Structures are given as structure tokens and as C-alpha cells.
GUPA-81362 format. One record per residue: residue in three letters; x, y, z of N, C-alpha, C in turn. Coordinates in Angstrom, 2 decimals, padded with zeros to 5 digits. Atoms other than C-alpha are relative to their C-alpha. Last residue first. Layout:
residues N
+---------+---------+---------+---------+---------+---------+---------+---------+---------+---------+
| residuo |     n_X |     n_Y |     n_Z |    ca_X |    ca_Y |    ca_Z |     c_X |     c_Y |     c_Z |
+---------+---------+---------+---------+---------+---------+---------+---------+---------+---------+
|     ALA |       X |       Y |       Z |       X |       Y |       Z |       X |       Y |       Z |
...
+---------+---------+---------+---------+---------+---------+---------+---------+---------+---------+
This chain:
residues 21
+---------+---------+---------+---------+---------+---------+---------+---------+---------+---------+
| residuo |     n_X |     n_Y |     n_Z |    ca_X |    ca_Y |    ca_Z |     c_X |     c_Y |     c_Z |
+---------+---------+---------+---------+---------+---------+---------+---------+---------+---------+
|     GLN | -001.18 | -000.74 | -000.44 |  007.83 |  008.41 |  010.45 | -000.41 |  001.44 |  000.31 |
|     HIS | -000.35 |  000.53 | -001.31 |  004.50 |  006.61 |  010.30 |  001.21 |  000.73 |  000.57 |
|     SER |  000.88 | -000.64 | -000.97 |  003.38 |  008.86 |  007.46 |  000.36 | -000.46 |  001.41 |
|     ILE | -000.41 | -001.41 | -000.08 |  006.38 |  007.81 |  005.37 | -000.83 |  000.71 |  001.07 |
|     VAL | -001.33 | -000.04 | -000.64 |  005.70 |  004.14 |  006.12 |  000.44 |  001.44 |  000.19 |
|     VAL |  000.19 |  000.27 | -001.43 |  001.99 |  004.52 |  005.35 |  001.32 |  000.10 |  000.74 |
|     VAL |  000.65 | -001.19 | -000.56 |  002.75 |  006.15 |  002.00 | -000.17 | -000.16 |  001.50 |
|     PRO | -001.00 | -001.07 | -000.14 |  005.24 |  003.40 |  001.13 | -000.59 |  001.26 |  000.62 |
|     ALA | -001.03 |  000.31 | -001.00 |  002.58 |  000.73 |  001.87 |  001.01 |  001.14 |  000.17 |
|     ARG |  000.37 | -000.65 | -001.25 | -000.29 |  002.31 | -000.10 |  001.11 | -000.17 |  001.04 |
|     GLN | -000.27 | -001.43 |  000.17 |  001.23 |  001.49 | -003.48 | -000.29 |  000.75 |  001.29 |
|     ARG | -001.42 | -000.17 |  000.27 |  001.47 | -002.16 | -002.48 |  000.34 |  001.48 | -000.14 |
|     GLU | -000.73 |  000.16 | -001.26 | -001.95 | -002.15 | -000.87 |  001.48 |  000.27 | -000.19 |
|     LEU |  000.31 | -001.17 | -000.83 | -003.46 | -000.76 | -004.06 |  000.78 | -000.07 |  001.31 |
|     GLU | -000.66 | -001.17 |  000.61 | -001.70 | -003.33 | -006.22 | -000.22 |  001.23 |  000.87 |
|     ILE | -001.43 |  000.12 | -000.30 | -002.73 | -006.14 | -003.86 |  000.74 |  001.21 | -000.55 |
|     ILE | -000.15 | -000.36 | -001.42 | -006.35 | -004.97 | -004.07 |  001.48 | -000.03 |  000.39 |
|     VAL |  000.19 | -001.46 | -000.10 | -006.16 | -005.04 | -007.87 |  000.21 |  000.46 |  001.43 |
|     PRO | -001.29 | -000.65 |  000.25 | -004.69 | -008.54 | -007.82 | -000.10 |  001.52 |  000.12 |
|     GLU | -000.20 | -000.41 |  001.40 | -007.95 | -009.75 | -006.26 |  001.34 |  000.72 | -000.15 |
|     LEU |  000.16 | -001.45 |  000.19 | -007.75 | -011.56 | -002.95 |  000.27 |  000.36 | -001.46 |
+---------+---------+---------+---------+---------+---------+---------+---------+---------+---------+
């Protein structure tokens, strides 16, 4: 996978966690 995708996923993770709560 491209590092760019990893960056997006990494920044997306905290948003998903907050939304999950």
C-alpha cells in the first residue's frame, strides 16, 4: 500500500473512534 493511504487511514482512525462513541 502507498504511504499516502496509510497517512489517510491514520488520520481517519481517531475520527472513526470518536464517531463510534
